[in-house]
C-alpha positions as CSV (number, residue, x, y, z in Angstrom):
1,M,33.0,96.0,33.1
2,H,31.9,92.9,35.0
3,A,34.2,91.8,37.8
4,A,35.0,88.4,36.3
5,R,35.8,90.0,32.9
6,A,38.0,92.6,34.6
7,A,39.8,89.8,36.6
8,K,40.4,87.7,33.5
9,R,41.8,90.7,31.5
10,A,44.0,91.7,34.5
11,H,45.3,88.2,34.7
12,A,46.2,88.1,31.0
13,E,47.7,91.6,31.1
14,A,49.9,90.7,34.1
15,Q,51.4,88.0,31.9
16,G,52.1,90.3,29.0
17,V,49.0,89.5,27.0
18,D,47.4,92.9,26.4
19,E,45.6,94.5,23.4
20,Q,48.9,95.4,21.7
21,F,50.2,91.9,22.1
22,I,47.0,90.4,20.7
23,S,47.1,92.8,17.7
24,L,50.7,92.0,16.9
25,M,50.1,88.2,17.4
26,V,47.1,88.2,15.0
27,E,49.0,90.2,12.4
28,R,52.1,88.0,12.5
29,F,50.2,84.8,12.7
30,Y,48.0,85.5,9.7
31,A,51.0,86.7,7.7
32,S,52.5,83.3,8.2
33,I,49.2,81.6,7.4
34,R,49.0,83.5,4.1
35,Q,52.4,82.3,3.1
36,D,51.9,78.7,4.2
37,Y,51.9,75.9,1.6
38,L,49.0,74.0,3.3
39,L,46.8,76.7,4.9
40,G,47.5,79.7,2.6
41,P,45.3,78.4,-0.3
42,I,42.4,77.6,2.0
43,F,42.4,81.1,3.4
44,A,43.0,82.7,0.0
45,E,39.9,81.0,-1.4
46,R,37.7,82.3,1.4
47,I,39.0,85.7,2.5
48,S,38.9,88.6,0.1
49,D,38.9,91.5,2.7
50,W,42.0,90.8,4.8
51,P,41.8,94.1,6.9
52,W,38.2,93.2,7.9
53,H,39.2,89.6,8.7
54,M,42.2,90.8,10.8
55,E,40.0,93.1,12.9
56,R,37.5,90.3,13.3
57,M,40.3,87.9,14.5
58,K,41.6,90.5,16.9
59,T,38.1,90.8,18.4
60,F,37.9,87.0,18.6
61,W,41.2,86.7,20.5
62,R,40.3,89.6,22.8
63,S,37.1,87.7,23.6
64,I,38.9,84.5,24.2
65,L,41.7,85.9,26.3
66,F,39.9,88.7,28.1
67,N,36.4,87.3,28.1
68,S,35.5,90.7,26.6
69,G,32.2,89.5,25.1
70,E,32.8,91.6,22.0
71,F,32.9,88.8,19.4
72,S,29.8,87.3,17.9
73,G,29.9,84.6,15.3
74,N,30.0,80.9,14.8
75,P,33.5,79.7,14.1
76,M,32.3,76.0,14.2
77,A,29.9,76.6,11.3
78,K,32.5,78.5,9.3
79,H,35.0,75.7,9.7
80,M,32.4,72.9,9.0
81,A,31.6,74.6,5.7
82,I,35.2,74.0,4.5
83,P,35.4,70.6,2.8
84,G,38.3,68.3,3.5
85,L,39.6,69.8,6.8
86,E,41.5,67.2,8.7
87,D,43.9,66.8,11.6
88,T,46.9,67.7,9.4
89,H,45.4,71.2,8.9
90,F,44.9,71.8,12.6
91,V,48.3,70.5,13.4
92,R,49.8,72.9,10.9
93,W,47.7,75.8,12.3
94,L,49.0,75.1,15.8
95,E,52.6,74.8,14.5
96,L,52.3,78.2,13.0
97,F,50.6,79.6,16.0
98,Y,53.2,78.2,18.4
99,A,56.0,79.6,16.2
100,T,54.4,83.0,16.2
101,L,54.2,82.9,20.0
102,K,57.9,81.9,20.2
103,D,58.9,84.7,17.9
104,L,57.0,87.3,19.9
105,G,58.5,86.0,23.1
106,P,55.9,86.9,25.7
107,Q,56.4,85.9,29.3
108,P,56.3,82.1,29.7
109,E,53.0,82.3,31.5
110,G,51.5,84.5,28.8
111,A,52.7,82.2,26.1
112,A,51.2,79.2,27.9
113,L,47.9,80.9,28.4
114,V,47.6,81.8,24.7
115,A,48.9,78.5,23.5
116,E,46.4,76.6,25.7
117,R,43.5,78.6,24.4
118,A,44.7,78.0,20.8
119,R,45.0,74.3,21.3
120,A,41.5,74.1,22.9
121,I,40.0,76.0,19.9
122,A,41.8,73.7,17.4
123,D,40.6,70.6,19.4
124,S,37.1,71.8,19.6
125,L,36.9,72.6,15.9
126,L,38.5,69.4,14.8
127,T,36.3,67.4,17.1
128,G,33.2,69.1,15.9
129,I,34.1,68.4,12.3
130,S,35.0,64.8,13.0
131,I,31.8,64.1,14.9
132,R,29.7,65.5,12.1
133,R,31.7,63.4,9.6
134,D,32.2,60.2,11.6
135,G,29.6,60.2,14.3
136,I,30.5,59.7,18.0
137,C,33.8,57.9,17.1
138,G,35.1,61.3,16.1
139,S,34.7,62.7,19.6
140,K,38.4,62.2,20.4
141,A,39.7,63.7,17.1
142,G,41.8,66.3,18.8
143,R,43.6,64.2,21.3
144,N,46.8,64.0,19.3
145,L,47.1,67.7,18.5
146,P,50.5,69.2,19.6
147,H,51.0,71.1,22.7
148,V,53.4,74.0,23.0
């Protein structure tokens, strides 16, 4: 394992963010997504194989939090293909994400690490969608997304 990857993983694990935490976080988060009034229908329309999606999301979050390099895909393209996504969807996604973190109760530093990454992802996706739709004036679309 590359030294930088090992250091990033060790840093996350020292804050309670290990593979077991990531797995539990993804399971609980998507359970809340599936029940959500706003996001549940969007996911239900697009995901037929939930076990596969869950494993994919665990791989994604390990890549994000450990820099593991195991995820390949294009989340931006997947989200751009969903018509009508707006800031309200990303705000709700973050609210559910933050609630999941609160329920899991990791160390404060671990919660902050994961929450910051989640917010950066939401900001990036919302901004990409907004720029595509509105041009350069969409470049600050994520500035009002909530922080943990």
